[in-house]
MIBALO-975720 format. One record per residue: residue in three letters; x, y, z negated of N, C-alpha, C, O in turn. Coordinates in steps of 0.02 Angstrom, whole numbers, plus 50000, padded with zeros to 5 digits. Each point is the difference from the previous one (the first is absolute). Layout:
BEGIN
ALAXYZXYZXYZXYZ
...
This chain:
BEGIN
UNK500474993550008499495006349990500585006650009500564999849974
UNK499185005750068500445005149996499695006649961499455002150018
UNK500855000549940499825004949948500095007950026500535001350029
UNK499155002349965500115006550016500335003549940499904997449945
UNK500535008950059500355000849943499575001849935500204998849943
UNK499195004150072499575001049951499844994349960499955000649939
UNK499934992850097499834994249965500654997749964499994998849940
UNK500485000650092500644999549962500055002449931500124996549951
UNK499775010050052500005002949937499514998849941500105000749939
UNK499314997150099499484998249956500144994149966499884999449940
UNK500434994850104500264993349976500555000749946500064996149953
UNK500345009650059500444999549949499815004749938500435000149956
UNK499135003050036499545004149953499654993849955500005000349939
UNK499734994550094499594994749973500394995649953499764996049960
UNK500935005450050500484993549986500275004149925500394997149963
UNK499405008350025500355003049939499425001149949499655005050001
UNK500284989549951499445001049961500035004149941499514999849963
UNK501025004450021500115004149960499705006850012499915004549958
UNK499944995550110499605006550012499255000549989499634996450033
UNK500115007949920499254998949998499595001850051500265002850049
UNK499064996049951499565001150037500015007050045500005001150060
UNK500005003149879500075007650013500385003050053499845004050044
UNK500744992849939500685001350046499804996050058500035003650050
UNK499784990749962499934997050048499415003050060500064999250061
UNK499425004149908499455002550051500195006150005499695003150044
UNK500825000849920500305006950009500364999550054500025004550042
UNK500344989349965500424999350068499634997950054500185001650057
UNK499204994149930499704998950068499545006550025499975001350060
UNK499775001649902499715006450027500495004850037499845004550039
UNK500814993749941500575006050031500134997150076500365003250039
UNK499324990449979500034998850072499645004050053500084998250058
UNK499615006049933499515003150039500565002550062499804999150057
UNK500675003149937500605001750043500384994150030500295001250053
UNK499754994149926500304995050025500694998149970500314995050018
UNK499865008749943500625000249955500114993849967499514996349995
UNK501065001849982500034994449960499635000649938499945005749977
UNK499824989749993499475000249943500465000649933499745001949948
UNK501034996050057500274998749955500345008049979500355001049950
UNK499475004050098500445006349982499635002649950500415000849955
UNK498975001450021499765003149929500304996949952500015002549943
UNK500284991450070500404997149912500624997950014500194995249967
UNK500235007550079500544996950018500635001049934500514996649994
UNK499265008549963500515000649950499694996749931500225000949944
UNK499214994950074499704997649933500614993849975500444997850037
UNK499465000249894500434995749993499694993349971499615000549952
UNK500514994150069499814994049982500454994149977500595000250016
UNK499184994849949500554994749971500134995950035499524996850021
UNK501085001550000500184994250029500144993349957500554999649972
UNK499014995450023500134994149955500714997250004500345000949950
UNK499954995850104500584996549996500575004249960500344996749961
UNK499785009650043500535004249967499715003449930500365003049960
UNK498904995950031499855005949947500175006350009500075003249948
UNK500024999850104500025008150005499435002950046499604997250037
UNK500495009249948499515004650035500345003350064500525003349995
UNK499094995550073500305002450068499515004950024499424999949979
UNK500775004350060499535005350045499624994850055500314995950034
UNK499145004749967499624997050047500304999650072500044994750032
UNK500175012049992500235001350066500744995550015500214998150054
UNK500075000949879500664996450015500004992749998500404996450030
UNK499135001749932499844993449994499664996050049500204994750024
UNK499255008349990499564995950047499855003950079499544997450033
UNK500685006449986499895003350067500414997350054499925001750059
UNK500584993649920500534998750056499574994250051499524996549982
UNK500695003550062499824995050069500114993249973499564995950012
UNK501025001949950500194993849982499394998449941499644995250013
UNK500255007549942499554998049951499274999150039499644995349983
UNK500195008450060499314998450027500074994450054499564995850007
UNK500955004150028500004993550054499844992549939499544996149992
UNK501045004849981499904993449947499314998549963499794994349993
UNK499845011749983499404998749971499654997550056499704994849986
UNK500225007250077499524998750043500174992150024499564995950014
UNK500985003049988500354992950013499684994649950499714994950017
UNK500405007149927499734995649943499284998549999499774994549985
UNK499825011850035499264998450008499844995050061499644995149993
UNK500625006550058499924995550050500154992649998499674995450025
UNK500935004349938500094993049989499624996349957500134993950000
UNK499395008149959499484998049954499345000850024499534998549963
UNK500365004250104499475000750050499465004349949499414998549987
UNK500965006749991499675005049968499945006050052500525002250026
UNK498845000649991500065006550041499875005449956499614999649953
UNK500755005750064499955005849966499585005250035500305002750046
UNK499144999249946499655004850024499945006249967499724999849945
UNK500515007250080499995004949975499275005050018499494998850034
UNK500735006749929499305004950015499925000450078499454999050027
UNK501165002850010500085001950075499974994350032500105001350060
UNK499814992149931499884994450048499404999350017499475001249971
UNK500674996550090499294998850046499674994249964499404999350014
UNK500934995349933499544996049983499815002749930499674995849969
UNK500445009549998499735001549938499335002649991499855005350028
UNK499674991249931499254999550024499755008549980500115003049947
UNK499504999650118499795005449997499465002849933499955005949983
UNK499684988449988499745001249951500285003149937499715004349967
UNK501004992450016500295001549957500285007250000500085002949946
UNK500074999750110500195006750016499445005749973500195005649983
UNK499234992650015499595004049965499855000949938499655004749982
UNK500654990149968500185001049928500285005649980500345003250041
UNK499594999249894500275005449972500744999749990500395004750004
UNK499774988149979500714999049982500194992850035500014994749970
UNK500135006150099500134994050037500614997349992500485003749989
UNK499584989850014500664996949990500585002350042499835002250055
UNK500764997949933500405002550036500254994350053500025000650062
UNK500174993949899500144994750051499604993849985499824999349941
UNK500024996250102499584992749981500494995350030500235000650057
UNK499924994549900500294993050009499524996250020499475000249969
UNK500594995050091499584995350017500344992050009500574998150012
UNK498794998549977500314993450014499264996750020499474999949968
UNK500714997550097499384996850025499725003150073500315003850038
UNK499024993649972499775003950043499785006350001499525001749965
UNK500795002450072499845008750002499535001750031499785005649989
UNK499934990650056499294999950045499535002049954499655004950012
UNK500294992149937499455001249941499905007349990499465002849990
UNK501044999450013499895007849988499625003350050499725005249984
UNK500234992550077499705003050055499244999649999499655002850042
UNK500144993749912499234997050005499905006549943500455003449977
UNK498794997150009499655002549953500104996349939499944993950001
UNK500225009549938500154996949955499424999749946499625004850002
UNK500254989649944499465000649943500394997649945500434995750011
UNK499455006749929500494997949945499344997149947499445002249988
UNK500984991549989499364997449945500534998849937500514996650002
UNK499255006549950500435000249935499554997149936499414998350001
UNK501075001749941499454998249951500664997949932500614999850011
UNK499114999149935500454997649944500234993150004499694995150019
UNK500995005449956500374993349997499534995249943500234994549983
UNK499305007149996499834997149942499134998250027499574997649963
UNK500345003950098499424999950029499574991749987500264994550012
UNK499155006449967499524994449990499994996050071500325001750049
UNK499244992449946500104996650064499565002650044500114999250060
UNK499365004249918499485003650046500375004950045499915000450061
UNK500565003749902500315004650029500524997050070499975002250057
UNK500524992049916500364998350036499724996150055500305000250054
UNK499194996649941499654996450050499655005550046499894998750059
UNK499955006649915499705006450047500475003050045499845002750053
UNK500844996849922500545002850031500174995850057500085001950058
UNK499984992149918500294994050049499285000250073500105000150061
UNK499284999849905499474999450057499965006150047499894999250060
UNK500195006349913499895006750021500725000450049499915001450059
UNK500624997849922500605000450045499884994750061500155002050056
UNK499634992049937499974997350055499515001650060500074998750060
UNK499445004549911499505004450051500255004650031500065000350061
UNK500145004449891500265007150029500744999150038500225004750033
UNK500124989549961500705000050043499824998050061500454999450042
UNK498934999249976499714999450067500115007350040500215000450058
UNK499665003949909500075008150031500385004549972500005005750023
UNK500404992549921500565004349974500494996049977499904994149985
UNK500715009250010500664998149960499745000449925499755005249979
UNK500324989049982499825000749929500755001649973500504996650013
UNK499495009649943500475002449962499954997649919499434999549977
UNK500994999349990499924998449922500715000449971500475000550038
UNK499634999349892500504998649972500394993250004500174997450053
UNK499955000149890500314993350011499874996149918500214994649981
UNK499435010049986499884995949927499584993849990499504999650036
UNK500614995349919499504995149995499285004149995499955006149998
UNK499604990150001499235001949998499735003150060500054996650051
UNK499695008749955499655002350054500445001950067499765000050056
UNK500815001449932500485002850063500164993750035499914999450060
UNK500314996249906500304992650012499324997750043500094998550059
UNK499265001249913499434997450024499905003150066499824996150044
UNK500265009449972499875004250056500484998150051499814999350058
UNK500904999749922500434998850054499934991350024500204997850054
UNK499494998249893499834994050024499444999950043500054996350048
UNK499345007449944499425000050033500175001750071499664998150047
UNK500975006049959500095003150069500454995850036500255001350055
UNK499874992649902500434993950039500725002850006500414998050041
UNK499695007449909500765002849990500175003350064500545002950001
UNK499124997250046500005005650074499845006849965499505003250018
UNK500904999049937499725006949948500735004250009500514998150029
UNK499375008149937500495003849975500054999749932499525002149968
UNK500984995549998500075001549928500575004749979500604998850010
UNK499185006049963500365006949970500504998449936499734999449946
UNK500944999950057500284997849928500295005949984500145004050044
UNK500014997349883500225005349956500725000249983500215002849949
UNK500204994050096500684999049981500384997650069499664999750051
UNK501064998549952500324998450069499994993149998499944997049947
UNK500124999950112499924993450033500434995949960499874994049995
UNK500615008349978500564995949961499624996649942500214994449987
UNK499325007649978499804997749946499264994950017499654997449957
UNK500285002350096499424995049998500044992249972499544996749977
UNK500995001950028500194994549988499834997649931499804994349987
UNK500305011249962499904997949934499365000549978499925000849940
UNK499444999050109499295002049983499784992949987500284995350028
UNK499185003749927499684993449999499604998450064499914994250019
UNK499855012050016499604998750068500484999750056499825001450057
UNK500764996849930500595000450053499664997850073499895003850048
UNK499954988049947499634996750046499505004450037500055000950060
UNK499435001949901499625003650043500205005550051499795000750057
UNK500675003149910500245004950037500414998650064500095003750048
UNK500154989749941500384997650053499524997050060500294999350054
UNK499144999149945499424999450031499765007350041499825000950058
UNK500255003349890499755006850025500645001850053499875002650054
UNK500544996649935500735001550040499914997050063500125003250050
UNK499664990449953500114996250054499315000150053499944997650056
UNK499605005949907499274999750040499805007850004499675002650045
UNK500565000449904499765007549999500575005349992500455000550042
UNK499515003249907500515005250002500145002549938499545002649968
UNK501034997250007500215004149926500205006850006500455001150042
UNK499335003649927500255006350014500265002249927499714998849948
UNK500885004450058500175003949946500425006650019500375000150050
UNK499555006149901500375006250018500574999649953500285005249982
UNK499924989049995500584999749954500634996350044499904995350037
UNK500615007049955500614996250025500114994449973499825000049941
UNK500454993850082499844994449972500334997649931499814995249966
UNK500675008750021500244998949929499655002349946500174998549943
UNK499225005950072499735003949941499624994749968499664995950032
UNK500405004549900499664993849957499355002449977499875006049998
UNK499704989349985499285002249975500075004149935500354998349952
UNK499255007350053500005004849944499055001349985499605000050046
UNK500275000649904499214999749981499725006050034499435000450025
UNK501095004949975499735007450023500054999650075499915005450028
UNK500234989150017500035000150064499294997050030499805001150057
UNK499924995649902499474996450014499375004650028499724999250054
UNK500085006749887499385004850023500365004450069499625002950039
UNK500944997149968500285005350051499994996050062500005002550057
UNK499994990449928500014995950071499285000050025499884999350060
UNK499595001749889499344998750010499725005350057499504998650033
UNK500775006149975499815007050055500124997550064499685002050048
UNK500864992849959500134996050073499344997050026499655002050047
UNK500254992049909499484997250007499295004450015499644998850049
UNK500265005349912499455004250024500015004150070499575000550044
UNK501025001849951500125005050060500044995850074499905002750054
UNK500244991149937499954995350061499334999150011499924997050053
UNK499625004149923499404996350002499405005750001499955005149966
UNK499614992050087499435005250014499475000549947499615004849995
UNK500404989349958499624998849943500314995649954500454996450019
UNK499315003549905500354995749963499354996249956499555003349974
UNK500494990850022499554996549952500154998449947500394995350000
UNK499445007049942500254997949932499434994549975499415001550000
UNK500814992249980499734995049983499844998249931499554996449979
UNK500985007249985500104998649941500335006449959500395003750030
UNK499464997449911500375006849970499695001149933499405001549995
UNK501054997549948499815004449944500205006049990500345002950043
UNK499514999749909500015008849988500775002950014500105005850017
UNK500434989249974500695002450011500194994450050500374995549981
UNK499415004550077500174994850054500585003450062499895005450027
UNK500614991149984500465003450053499535000450068500185003550047
UNK499154992349957499704999750058499635006850003499915002350057
UNK499855001349887499835005949999500525006050020499775005450018
UNK500854993549977500545004650027499864998550085500025004750040
UNK499884990449977500044999550084499355002950016499995003250053
UNK499364996549908499395003150030500125007049983499705003650040
UNK500654999849914500105007149992500375002550045499905005950011
UNK500664990450031500405001750043499605001250071500065004650040
UNK499494989249960499584999750068499585006049992499965003250053
UNK499724999449897499575004749982500315007350020499715003950039
UNK500874997349933500415005950008500265001750078500235005450018
UNK499664988450023500275000550067499584999950044500195000650058
UNK499064998749926499445000350041499854994450023499734999750055
UNK500394994349908499944994050023499344996049973499815001649944
UNK499834993450090499454998649960500074994249951500424995650013
UNK499255004149938500044996549948499334994949982499465002849996
UNK500574990849995499574995649983500114996049929500574999049979
UNK498864998749985500094998249943499544993549987499405000250014
UNK500854994749963499424994849977499705001949935500355002149954
UNK499024997350040499565001349932500124994649955500054994050012
UNK499995009449928500114994349941499325001449952499635004850010
UNK500254990649939499495000349952500375005349940500595000049982
UNK498975003549998500255006049943500384997149960500405004349981
UNK499764989249988500244997949955500644997450014500404998249956
UNK499735001750110500684997350053500655003749981500135005050035
UNK500214993849925500635005149980500455000150068500285005250018
UNK499784989650012500464997650051499685004550075500335001450050
UNK498985000249938499685004750059499915006149974499705003650039
UNK500434999049910499775007149967500295005050049499645004950010
UNK501024994950026500355004750045499614999350063500005004950037
UNK499644989449984499675000050058499385004350004499925004650040
UNK499624993549910499415002649978500145008849987499555003850020
UNK500984998949952500205006850013500105002650063499755005350019
UNK500674990650019500135001250067499215002050029499905005950016
UNK499604989749989499364999550039499575006849969499675004150032
UNK500454995749896499635007049980500415006650032499645004350024
UNK500904996749977500315004750021499935000550086500315004750025
UNK499404992150009499914999650072500324994650043499825000150059
UNK500624995149925500114994550025499364995850036499474999649969
UNK500584998050083499524996250032499904993549975500414995650010
UNK499035003549956499804992049969500074994950050499705000550053
UNK500704994349933499974994250054499764994649967500194997549947
UNK499285000550101499604993749965500134994350035499904994349979
UNK500385007950088500314994550047500365002150064499935005750021
UNK500464989850010500405003150042499695004850060500285004750026
UNK499104992749987499725005550050500065008149975500115004350042
UNK499804997349892499965006349973500625003450031499925005650025
UNK500654991749977500575002150043500014999650064500085005150033
UNK499854989549992500005000450086499515004950018500105004550040
UNK499294994349923499385005050026500245006449998499835003450049
UNK500595000049901500205006050000500445002950055500005006050015
UNK500424988750018500435001650057499654998350054500324999350052
UNK499114999849948499624999350065500214992150028500064999250061
UNK500034995949899500084993650032499514995949978499824999349942
UNK499904996950123499484995449976500204992050021499994997850057
UNK500194999049886500264994150019499524995350034499405001449994
UNK500784993350041499424994650028499634998349943500295000949947
UNK499084996850051499534999449951500224991449984500144995750042
UNK499855003849897500204993249970499304995649999499455002550003
UNK500704989849991499434996849992499945000649936500435000849957
UNK498834998750040499785001049914499984992849983499794995250034
UNK500485004949903500144993549953499194998249974499705004149966
UNK500034990450052499414997549981500074998649919500504997649973
UNK498905004549994499984999149922499584996849975499505000650035
UNK500394995549915499374997449966499735005349959500325005049984
UNK499124993850000499625005649956500515000449936500255005449987
UNK499914989349977500414998949947500605004050000500175003949956
UNK500174994650101500675002950023500005008149995500435003749976
UNK498984997750054499915008050015500005002949938500275005649997
UNK499414991249932499805002849946500625000349958500185004649963
UNK500154989550048500744999149963500355006150022500195003949956
UNK499914997450108500445004050035499775006149983500475003849991
UNK498924999250001499855005049995500225003849916500175005749984
UNK499724988649982500215000849917500735001350001500285005149979
UNK499994989850046500845000850007500175008450028500405003649970
UNK499314998250076500205004950028499835007149960500305005350005
UNK499184993349959499745006849949500535000149957500315005249987
UNK499854988649987500535000249927500625000850013500425002249960
UNK499674996050095500775000450032500284993049993500324997650047
UNK499594999249901500224994249989499494996549944499745004449965
UNK500124991350023499404996649958500364992449973500314996250038
UNK499595002749896500104993349978499384994950022499435002150009
UNK500744991949997499404995050027499355001549939499415000550015
UNK500865000049917499504999849942499525006650013499404999849986
UNK500865005050038499655006350029499594998250039499415000649987
UNK500834996550077499544999050056499504995449981499485000650033
UNK500514994349916499614994949980499425004949957499394999250008
UNK500865005449950499495004049965499465004750034499425001149983
UNK501045001950083499525003750041499574997050050499565003250028
UNK500584990349985499534996550050499684994149963499684995750029
UNK500425004549907499634994649970500044993850010499544996349983
UNK501055001250048500154993850024500684996949952500455003249973
UNK499444989650028500614997249964500625001650040499975001250061
UNK500774998849892500605001250048500074993850042500355000650050
UNK499404994149940500264992550052499615001150070500214997450052
UNK499195006849947499655001250054500425006650039499965000050061
UNK500295003649919500455005950017500634997450039500145002150056
UNK500194993449914500574998750014500034997150085500485001550035
UNK499024994849988500084999250078499905006850039500385001650046
UNK499065002349931499905005550030500595005350012500075003350051
UNK500394996949883500665003350002500494997950046500305003450041
UNK499754990149949500434995150042499875001050076500484999950038
UNK498885001049985499835000950076500235007650005500245001950053
UNK499715001749905500315009550015500625000150011500285003750041
UNK500034991849918500665000450004500254996750078500395003050036
UNK499324991249979500154995850070499865006550051500375000750050
UNK499225003149941499705004850046500445006950005499845004750037
UNK500764995249917500425005749987499635005649972500205005550017
UNK499424994249954499425005749969500255001949928500065005949981
UNK500094988049978500165001949927500664996149975500204995450036
UNK500085005749919500554997749981500034997449920499675003249960
UNK500664991950021500034998949930500545002349968500504997850027
UNK499635005749927500485003649981500194997849929500375004149972
UNK499474990849995500164997349932499375001249943499555004249996
UNK500624990849967499485001349952499255000050006499595002849964
UNK500314992550103499295000750018499725006150026499395000849999
UNK501015003550023499915007150027500095000150062500544998150021
UNK498955004250026499955001150079499965008250013499755004249963
UNK500574996650100499975006150030499865000250071500014994950034
UNK499865010749989499744999550083500775002050025500445003549975
UNK499524992950081500714999650037499825007350052500415002150040
């Protein structure tokens, strides 16, 4: 890949973690005349780890040898560097108030050329939310590139639903993927979809980088669906980034007593689009999927399904009391609904809608 002088300087800038965001974006905004972005901070001091002393940016990082070596290393690892000035830089991110200076990509970059939609939620999402994320991703991925994080729970379920042909935005450099518990999942995304990071490969995970990362998830996407969120969930940060940048926000509804959905209910109260089914999203964008064959249900199956849908999840004893039927008569009804893919057993004789 051939880089312009401006791109080379942005790549250089991204490899200096000691420079804070204010310095980076000040440098980025100075590129209106095409001059090197390093110019406004050429006299800054940064720490060089190998010898433990401070060096001036211009002296240490502006040399042609440094930049050539940097690009060669990335190419050998199949990492593509896309800068704010590159043709492959997503136009959607340029509209952000704080666009990432540089993106490091591994996988199928063509996915960024499609219209994107993000699905996010808590890492401690209940079965209802994880199953919803997976189901919605499967259907929405027929029309959009699915974007999410990578944490266990809702994010991983969304990636799985899209058959890993999705974009996963990570909050650290690629060197640290191997240390994750869900390493195998991210390798599937790399093989089938796309991994995205704004951080140089050596940057280690830090707690504060995750909420910063969320602006990219929201920024890439025309809309964001929040499938689960407590009152202090990272998914709400993604939703707020979407709102502040004029993107559409959808949310699953929850019972008033459901702590893991309190954030979703607040989003709906504040104007997010209540999402009862995937058609609420597709219809919003004018997409009419082909009609699906209606699943035939018996009268008892209809009644049981209605109660579970009303409750969100229900114990078999609750169904027994509501329908005035002994549990042993409900077991074959519930089994039939499981076979038809409409309900799932989640332990403790509890059932939920799929």
